[in-house]
C-alpha positions as CSV (number, residue, x, y, z in Angstrom):
1,M,-194.4,55.4,-75.2
2,T,-194.0,51.8,-74.2
3,R,-195.6,50.0,-71.1
4,V,-194.5,47.6,-69.3
5,A,-196.1,45.7,-66.2
6,I,-194.0,44.0,-64.0
7,V,-195.0,42.0,-60.7
8,A,-192.4,41.4,-57.9
9,G,-193.4,39.7,-54.7
10,E,-190.6,40.1,-52.3
11,A,-187.9,42.1,-51.0
12,S,-185.4,40.1,-53.4
13,G,-187.8,40.5,-56.5
14,D,-188.0,44.0,-55.5
15,L,-183.9,44.2,-56.0
16,L,-183.9,42.5,-59.2
17,G,-186.9,44.5,-60.7
18,A,-185.1,47.4,-59.7
19,A,-182.0,46.5,-61.2
20,L,-184.3,45.4,-64.6
21,I,-185.7,48.8,-64.7
22,R,-182.0,50.7,-64.3
23,A,-181.1,48.4,-66.9
24,V,-184.1,48.6,-69.6
25,R,-183.7,52.6,-69.3
26,S,-180.4,52.8,-70.0
27,R,-181.2,52.0,-73.7
28,N,-185.0,52.9,-73.2
29,P,-185.5,55.9,-71.0
30,D,-188.9,56.9,-71.6
31,V,-190.4,52.9,-70.6
32,Q,-193.0,53.3,-68.3
33,F,-193.1,50.5,-65.2
34,Y,-196.2,49.6,-63.4
35,G,-197.7,46.8,-61.6
36,I,-197.0,45.5,-58.0
37,C,-193.3,46.9,-57.1
38,G,-191.3,47.3,-54.0
39,P,-189.9,50.9,-52.8
40,K,-186.5,49.8,-55.0
41,M,-188.4,49.6,-57.7
42,M,-191.0,52.3,-57.1
43,A,-187.2,54.6,-56.4
44,E,-186.6,53.8,-60.1
45,G,-189.7,55.7,-61.1
46,A,-191.8,52.7,-61.3
47,T,-195.8,52.7,-60.0
48,T,-197.4,50.1,-57.6
49,L,-201.0,49.2,-57.8
50,F,-201.0,47.3,-54.8
51,P,-198.5,46.7,-51.7
52,M,-195.8,44.1,-52.5
53,E,-195.7,43.0,-49.1
54,K,-199.2,41.5,-49.6
55,L,-197.6,38.7,-51.8
56,A,-194.5,38.3,-49.6
57,V,-195.8,34.7,-48.1
58,R,-193.9,31.6,-48.4
59,G,-194.8,27.9,-48.2
60,Y,-198.4,25.8,-48.4
61,V,-199.5,26.5,-45.0
62,E,-198.9,30.2,-45.2
63,V,-200.3,30.9,-49.0
64,L,-203.4,28.8,-48.0
65,K,-204.0,31.4,-44.9
66,H,-203.9,34.1,-47.3
67,F,-205.2,32.5,-50.4
68,R,-208.4,34.9,-50.5
69,E,-206.3,38.1,-50.6
70,I,-203.9,37.1,-52.9
71,H,-206.1,35.1,-55.3
72,G,-208.4,38.5,-54.9
73,I,-205.4,40.7,-55.7
74,R,-204.5,38.6,-58.9
75,S,-208.0,38.3,-60.1
76,Q,-208.3,42.5,-60.0
77,L,-204.6,42.8,-61.7
78,A,-205.1,40.4,-64.5
79,R,-208.6,42.5,-65.2
80,R,-206.8,45.7,-65.2
81,L,-203.7,44.1,-67.6
82,L,-206.0,42.6,-69.8
83,A,-208.1,46.2,-70.3
84,D,-204.9,47.9,-70.7
85,K,-203.1,45.7,-72.9
86,P,-199.3,46.3,-71.8
87,D,-196.5,46.1,-74.3
88,L,-194.9,43.5,-72.3
89,F,-195.4,41.8,-68.8
90,I,-192.7,40.7,-66.4
91,G,-192.9,38.4,-63.4
92,V,-189.9,39.1,-61.4
93,D,-189.9,35.6,-59.2
94,A,-192.6,34.6,-57.1
95,P,-193.7,32.2,-59.6
96,D,-197.1,31.3,-57.8
97,F,-198.2,34.5,-58.5
98,N,-196.7,35.2,-61.9
99,L,-196.9,32.3,-64.1
100,A,-200.9,31.7,-63.9
101,L,-201.0,35.8,-64.6
102,E,-198.7,35.4,-67.4
103,A,-200.6,32.4,-68.8
104,K,-203.6,34.5,-68.9
105,L,-201.7,37.6,-70.7
106,K,-199.8,35.3,-73.2
107,A,-203.1,33.5,-74.2
108,A,-204.7,37.1,-74.8
109,G,-201.6,38.2,-76.8
110,T,-199.9,40.0,-74.3
111,R,-195.8,39.0,-74.6
112,T,-194.9,37.7,-71.4
113,V,-191.0,37.2,-69.9
114,H,-190.3,35.8,-66.6
115,F,-187.3,37.0,-64.7
116,V,-185.6,34.4,-62.5
117,S,-186.2,31.0,-63.2
118,P,-188.6,28.8,-60.4
119,S,-186.6,25.9,-58.7
120,I,-187.5,23.1,-61.2
121,W,-184.0,22.0,-60.7
122,A,-184.6,21.5,-57.0
123,W,-187.7,20.3,-57.1
124,R,-191.4,20.3,-59.0
125,A,-189.6,19.5,-62.1
126,N,-192.7,19.0,-63.8
127,R,-193.6,23.1,-63.8
128,I,-191.6,23.3,-67.1
129,H,-194.6,22.5,-69.1
130,G,-196.6,25.1,-67.4
131,I,-193.8,27.7,-67.5
132,K,-193.7,26.9,-71.6
133,R,-197.3,27.8,-71.8
134,A,-196.7,30.9,-69.8
135,V,-193.8,32.9,-71.0
136,D,-192.3,33.7,-74.4
137,R,-188.8,33.9,-72.4
138,M,-187.3,33.1,-69.2
139,L,-184.6,35.0,-68.1
140,A,-182.1,32.9,-65.8
141,I,-179.2,34.1,-63.1
142,F,-177.7,30.9,-62.6
143,P,-175.4,29.0,-65.7
144,F,-177.0,25.7,-65.2
145,E,-180.4,26.6,-66.2
146,E,-180.2,27.4,-70.1
147,A,-179.8,24.2,-70.9
148,I,-182.9,22.7,-69.0
149,Y,-185.1,25.4,-71.0
150,E,-183.0,24.8,-74.2
151,K,-184.1,21.3,-73.6
152,A,-187.8,21.8,-72.9
153,G,-187.8,24.3,-76.5
154,I,-188.6,27.6,-74.2
155,P,-186.5,30.9,-75.4
156,V,-184.1,31.5,-72.6
157,S,-181.5,34.1,-72.0
158,Y,-178.8,33.4,-69.1
159,V,-178.1,37.1,-68.0
160,G,-176.1,36.1,-64.6
161,H,-176.7,37.9,-61.1
162,P,-176.9,41.3,-60.5
163,L,-175.6,40.7,-57.0
164,A,-172.2,39.2,-58.4
165,D,-171.7,42.4,-60.7
166,T,-172.7,44.7,-57.8
167,M,-170.2,42.9,-54.9
168,P,-166.3,43.0,-55.4
169,V,-164.8,39.2,-55.8
170,N,-162.5,40.7,-52.6
171,P,-164.2,42.8,-50.5
172,D,-162.3,44.7,-48.3
173,R,-162.7,43.4,-44.7
174,T,-160.8,45.6,-43.0
175,E,-162.8,48.7,-43.9
176,A,-165.9,46.6,-43.2
177,R,-164.7,46.4,-39.5
178,A,-163.5,49.6,-39.1
179,Q,-167.1,51.1,-40.4
180,L,-168.8,48.5,-37.6
181,R,-166.2,50.0,-35.1
182,L,-165.0,46.6,-34.4
183,P,-162.4,46.4,-31.7
184,S,-159.3,44.3,-32.7
185,F,-159.9,41.4,-30.7
186,A,-163.3,40.7,-31.4
187,V,-164.7,37.9,-33.6
188,P,-167.6,39.3,-35.8
189,V,-170.7,36.9,-36.3
190,A,-173.6,38.2,-38.7
191,L,-177.1,36.9,-38.1
192,L,-179.1,36.6,-41.0
193,P,-183.1,35.3,-39.6
194,G,-184.4,36.5,-42.9
195,S,-186.6,39.2,-44.6
196,R,-190.5,38.5,-43.9
197,M,-192.2,38.6,-40.8
198,S,-193.0,35.0,-41.0
199,E,-189.2,34.6,-41.2
200,L,-188.8,36.8,-38.2
201,E,-191.5,35.1,-36.3
202,A,-189.9,31.5,-37.0
203,H,-186.6,32.2,-36.5
204,A,-185.7,35.5,-34.1
205,D,-185.8,33.4,-30.6
206,L,-183.7,30.6,-32.6
207,V,-181.3,33.5,-34.0
208,I,-181.0,35.2,-30.2
209,D,-180.6,31.6,-28.2
210,T,-178.0,30.5,-30.7
211,A,-176.0,33.7,-30.1
212,S,-176.7,33.2,-26.3
213,K,-175.2,29.7,-26.4
214,L,-172.1,30.6,-28.9
215,A,-171.3,33.7,-26.2
216,E,-171.1,31.4,-23.4
217,T,-167.8,29.7,-24.4
218,R,-166.4,33.0,-26.6
219,P,-166.9,36.1,-25.0
220,D,-165.1,37.8,-28.0
221,V,-168.0,37.2,-30.1
222,R,-169.5,40.3,-31.5
223,F,-173.2,40.1,-33.1
224,F,-174.6,42.0,-35.9
225,V,-178.5,41.5,-37.0
226,P,-179.0,43.4,-40.1
227,L,-183.0,44.1,-40.6
228,A,-184.2,45.8,-43.6
229,T,-187.5,46.9,-42.1
230,R,-188.7,48.8,-39.0
231,E,-191.3,45.9,-38.7
232,T,-188.9,43.5,-38.6
233,R,-186.3,45.4,-36.7
234,D,-188.9,46.1,-33.7
235,Y,-190.3,42.3,-33.7
236,F,-186.5,41.3,-33.0
237,E,-185.8,43.9,-30.3
238,T,-189.0,42.9,-28.4
239,R,-187.6,39.3,-28.6
240,L,-184.6,39.9,-27.1
241,H,-186.4,42.0,-24.2
242,I,-188.8,39.1,-23.7
243,K,-186.1,36.8,-23.3
244,G,-183.9,38.7,-21.2
245,A,-181.1,38.9,-23.8
246,Q,-180.1,42.6,-23.9
247,E,-176.7,41.9,-22.5
248,L,-175.8,39.7,-25.4
249,P,-172.9,41.9,-27.2
250,L,-175.5,42.4,-30.1
251,T,-176.2,45.5,-32.8
252,I,-179.0,45.5,-35.0
253,L,-178.1,47.2,-38.1
254,F,-181.1,49.1,-40.1
255,G,-179.9,46.8,-43.6
256,H,-176.3,47.1,-43.8
257,A,-176.4,43.1,-44.5
258,R,-173.7,43.1,-46.9
259,L,-171.6,45.4,-44.6
260,A,-172.1,42.7,-42.0
261,L,-171.4,39.5,-44.0
262,T,-168.2,41.4,-45.3
263,A,-167.1,42.2,-41.9
264,A,-168.2,38.5,-40.3
265,D,-165.9,35.6,-39.6
266,V,-169.2,33.7,-39.7
267,A,-172.7,34.0,-40.7
268,L,-175.9,32.1,-39.4
269,V,-178.2,32.7,-42.4
270,A,-181.7,31.8,-43.1
271,S,-182.2,29.8,-46.5
272,G,-182.9,32.1,-49.6
273,T,-181.3,34.6,-51.3
274,A,-179.2,35.7,-48.5
275,T,-176.9,32.8,-48.6
276,L,-176.1,33.8,-51.9
277,E,-175.3,37.5,-50.9
278,A,-172.9,35.9,-47.7
279,A,-171.3,33.6,-50.5
280,L,-170.6,36.7,-53.0
281,A,-169.5,38.6,-49.8
282,G,-167.1,35.5,-49.0
283,C,-168.6,34.8,-45.9
284,P,-168.7,31.4,-44.4
285,M,-171.5,30.2,-43.2
286,V,-174.4,28.0,-41.4
287,I,-177.8,27.8,-43.2
288,T,-180.8,26.8,-41.2
289,Y,-184.5,27.4,-41.7
290,R,-187.9,26.5,-39.7
291,M,-190.9,26.2,-41.6
292,P,-194.6,24.7,-40.5
293,K,-194.4,20.8,-40.3
294,L,-196.8,20.5,-43.0
295,T,-195.1,23.0,-45.0
296,Y,-191.7,21.2,-44.3
297,W,-193.0,17.2,-45.4
298,L,-194.5,18.4,-48.3
299,M,-191.6,20.1,-49.7
300,K,-189.3,17.6,-48.6
301,R,-191.5,14.9,-50.6
302,K,-190.9,16.9,-53.7
303,A,-187.3,17.8,-53.3
304,L,-185.1,16.6,-56.0
305,L,-181.7,18.0,-54.3
306,P,-180.0,16.8,-51.2
307,Y,-179.6,20.8,-49.9
308,V,-181.3,23.5,-50.3
309,G,-178.9,26.3,-49.7
310,L,-177.6,28.1,-52.8
311,P,-174.3,28.1,-52.3
312,N,-174.5,24.4,-52.1
313,I,-176.6,24.0,-54.8
314,L,-174.1,25.8,-57.2
315,A,-171.4,23.9,-55.8
316,G,-173.4,20.9,-56.2
317,E,-172.3,19.4,-53.0
318,F,-172.0,20.4,-49.4
319,L,-169.9,23.6,-49.4
320,V,-171.8,24.6,-46.0
321,P,-173.6,22.7,-43.2
322,E,-177.3,23.0,-43.6
323,L,-179.2,22.4,-40.2
324,L,-183.0,22.9,-40.9
325,Q,-186.5,22.2,-39.0
326,D,-185.8,19.6,-36.2
327,D,-182.2,19.8,-36.6
328,A,-181.9,23.6,-36.1
329,T,-181.4,23.8,-32.4
330,P,-179.1,26.7,-30.4
331,V,-176.9,24.1,-29.5
332,N,-176.4,22.4,-33.2
333,L,-176.1,25.7,-34.6
334,A,-173.7,27.6,-32.1
335,Q,-171.6,24.0,-32.5
336,A,-171.5,24.4,-36.4
337,L,-170.8,28.1,-36.0
338,G,-168.1,27.4,-33.8
339,N,-166.2,24.6,-36.2
340,W,-166.1,27.4,-38.5
341,L,-164.3,29.9,-35.9
342,D,-162.2,27.4,-34.9
343,H,-160.9,26.4,-38.4
344,K,-159.3,29.6,-40.0
345,D,-157.9,27.5,-42.7
346,A,-161.2,26.0,-43.8
347,R,-162.7,29.5,-43.7
348,E,-159.9,30.8,-46.3
349,K,-160.2,27.7,-48.4
350,L,-163.9,28.5,-48.7
351,R,-163.3,32.2,-49.4
352,D,-161.6,30.8,-52.4
353,R,-164.4,28.6,-53.6
354,F,-166.5,31.5,-53.3
355,A,-164.4,33.9,-55.4
356,D,-164.6,31.1,-58.0
357,M,-168.4,30.9,-57.6
358,H,-168.5,34.9,-57.8
359,R,-166.9,35.3,-61.1
360,S,-168.9,32.5,-62.7
361,L,-172.3,34.7,-61.7
362,A,-171.0,38.1,-62.8
363,Q,-171.7,38.4,-66.2
364,G,-172.1,42.3,-67.1
365,H,-176.0,41.7,-65.7
366,D,-177.4,45.0,-67.0
367,E,-176.2,44.5,-70.2
368,R,-177.2,41.0,-70.7
369,L,-180.5,42.2,-69.5
370,A,-181.2,45.0,-71.8
371,L,-179.9,42.9,-75.0
372,A,-182.4,39.9,-73.7
373,L,-185.4,42.4,-73.3
374,Q,-184.8,44.9,-76.2
375,P,-186.5,42.8,-78.3
376,Y,-189.8,43.1,-76.8
377,L,-189.6,46.9,-76.0
C-alpha cells in the first residue's frame, strides 16, 4: 500500500488537502494518507497525528508566541516520518512549517511535493532557493506562478484552483437570497472577519462597528456573518453583546460563506483565501486586515506588490479597495462599502471581470492534480 504523509496548517489548507485526497483516490483508491489534517481531510479518510489548529497562527509576532510548541510538533513529526519513510510527502501550503520539513525528508530520500506556492511573487522572493532544496515538484494554483518555477529550474505543474471548479461562473443570486429568506427590499452585505481566532480577535469589533456605521444611513441593509467553528461563532456573539449591538440586522451563519457571498451585493472580507472565494462568487468587496504593528511593519518592508488581496494580485491592479491597518476604521470601511452599494453599474462591471478571472482558474483541477501526482505514487 502506498503511504502518503501530508500536512495542512489551517482551514484553507484543509479544503485543498481534501480535494487532493479525493483526486488521488479517484485513480489510486488504496493510498493511505496520514500526518496533520483538518476535519475535511479526515472526512476523506486521512489520519491526523496532531491537531491542525496548533499550526494556525499567522505573522511574525504570533509565530514567536507559539514557536516552542510549533517547533516541538515539527520535530516530533520529522522523527516519525524519517523512521516511517513514507512513499511521498505533500506539504499543503503552510510554507514556514512545511518547507523545512520537506528539506529534511528530501535529504533523507523521501520524495516531496509542495501544494500551493508560497507568495514569493508578493514578498520574500529569495525563498525560491530554499524551495528548490526542499521539493521535487511544486503544484501551482495560479497561472502566473508556473513561469517563476520553470525559470528557477524547479519542476512545476499548474493545476488550477479547486474553488474555481466547484463554484459556478454565473451563480444564482436569486436562489441564494431565497435560501437566506431575504425580503425583496433588503440589501444583503456579507461580513467575513477571518477563519482563525486570532483574526476574529483582531477584526470582530471592527466589523461590528462598521456594520453599525453603515446601518445608520442604510436601514435596508441585512448583514450575514459566516463563521466555520463554534469557537469563532461564540466569540463573535460575545462581542456583539459586549458592544450592545444585538439590535443590528445581523445573522451569524454556521459556515455557508459561499451562500452569503453569492447573495450579497457587497462584502467586507479579511485578506486571505476568502477574498478569492468572494471574487469567484462574483461579489464586489472591500478587503481589510489588521495585525500587530511589528508584524505589519516587517511584512510591508518586504512586500514586492502594492496590493495584498488575491483578486487584485491576479488582476495586476486595484480592482477592489484595500483598507489595511490604520486605514481600517469603521468610517472608512462603511464609506467604501457604501460606494459599491451606490454604483450598481460598477458592481456589474466588476462581476464581469471576476467571471473572466474565474474562467482562467477553472482548469479541471482534480484531473490535473491526479496527473501531476501519479508519477510519485
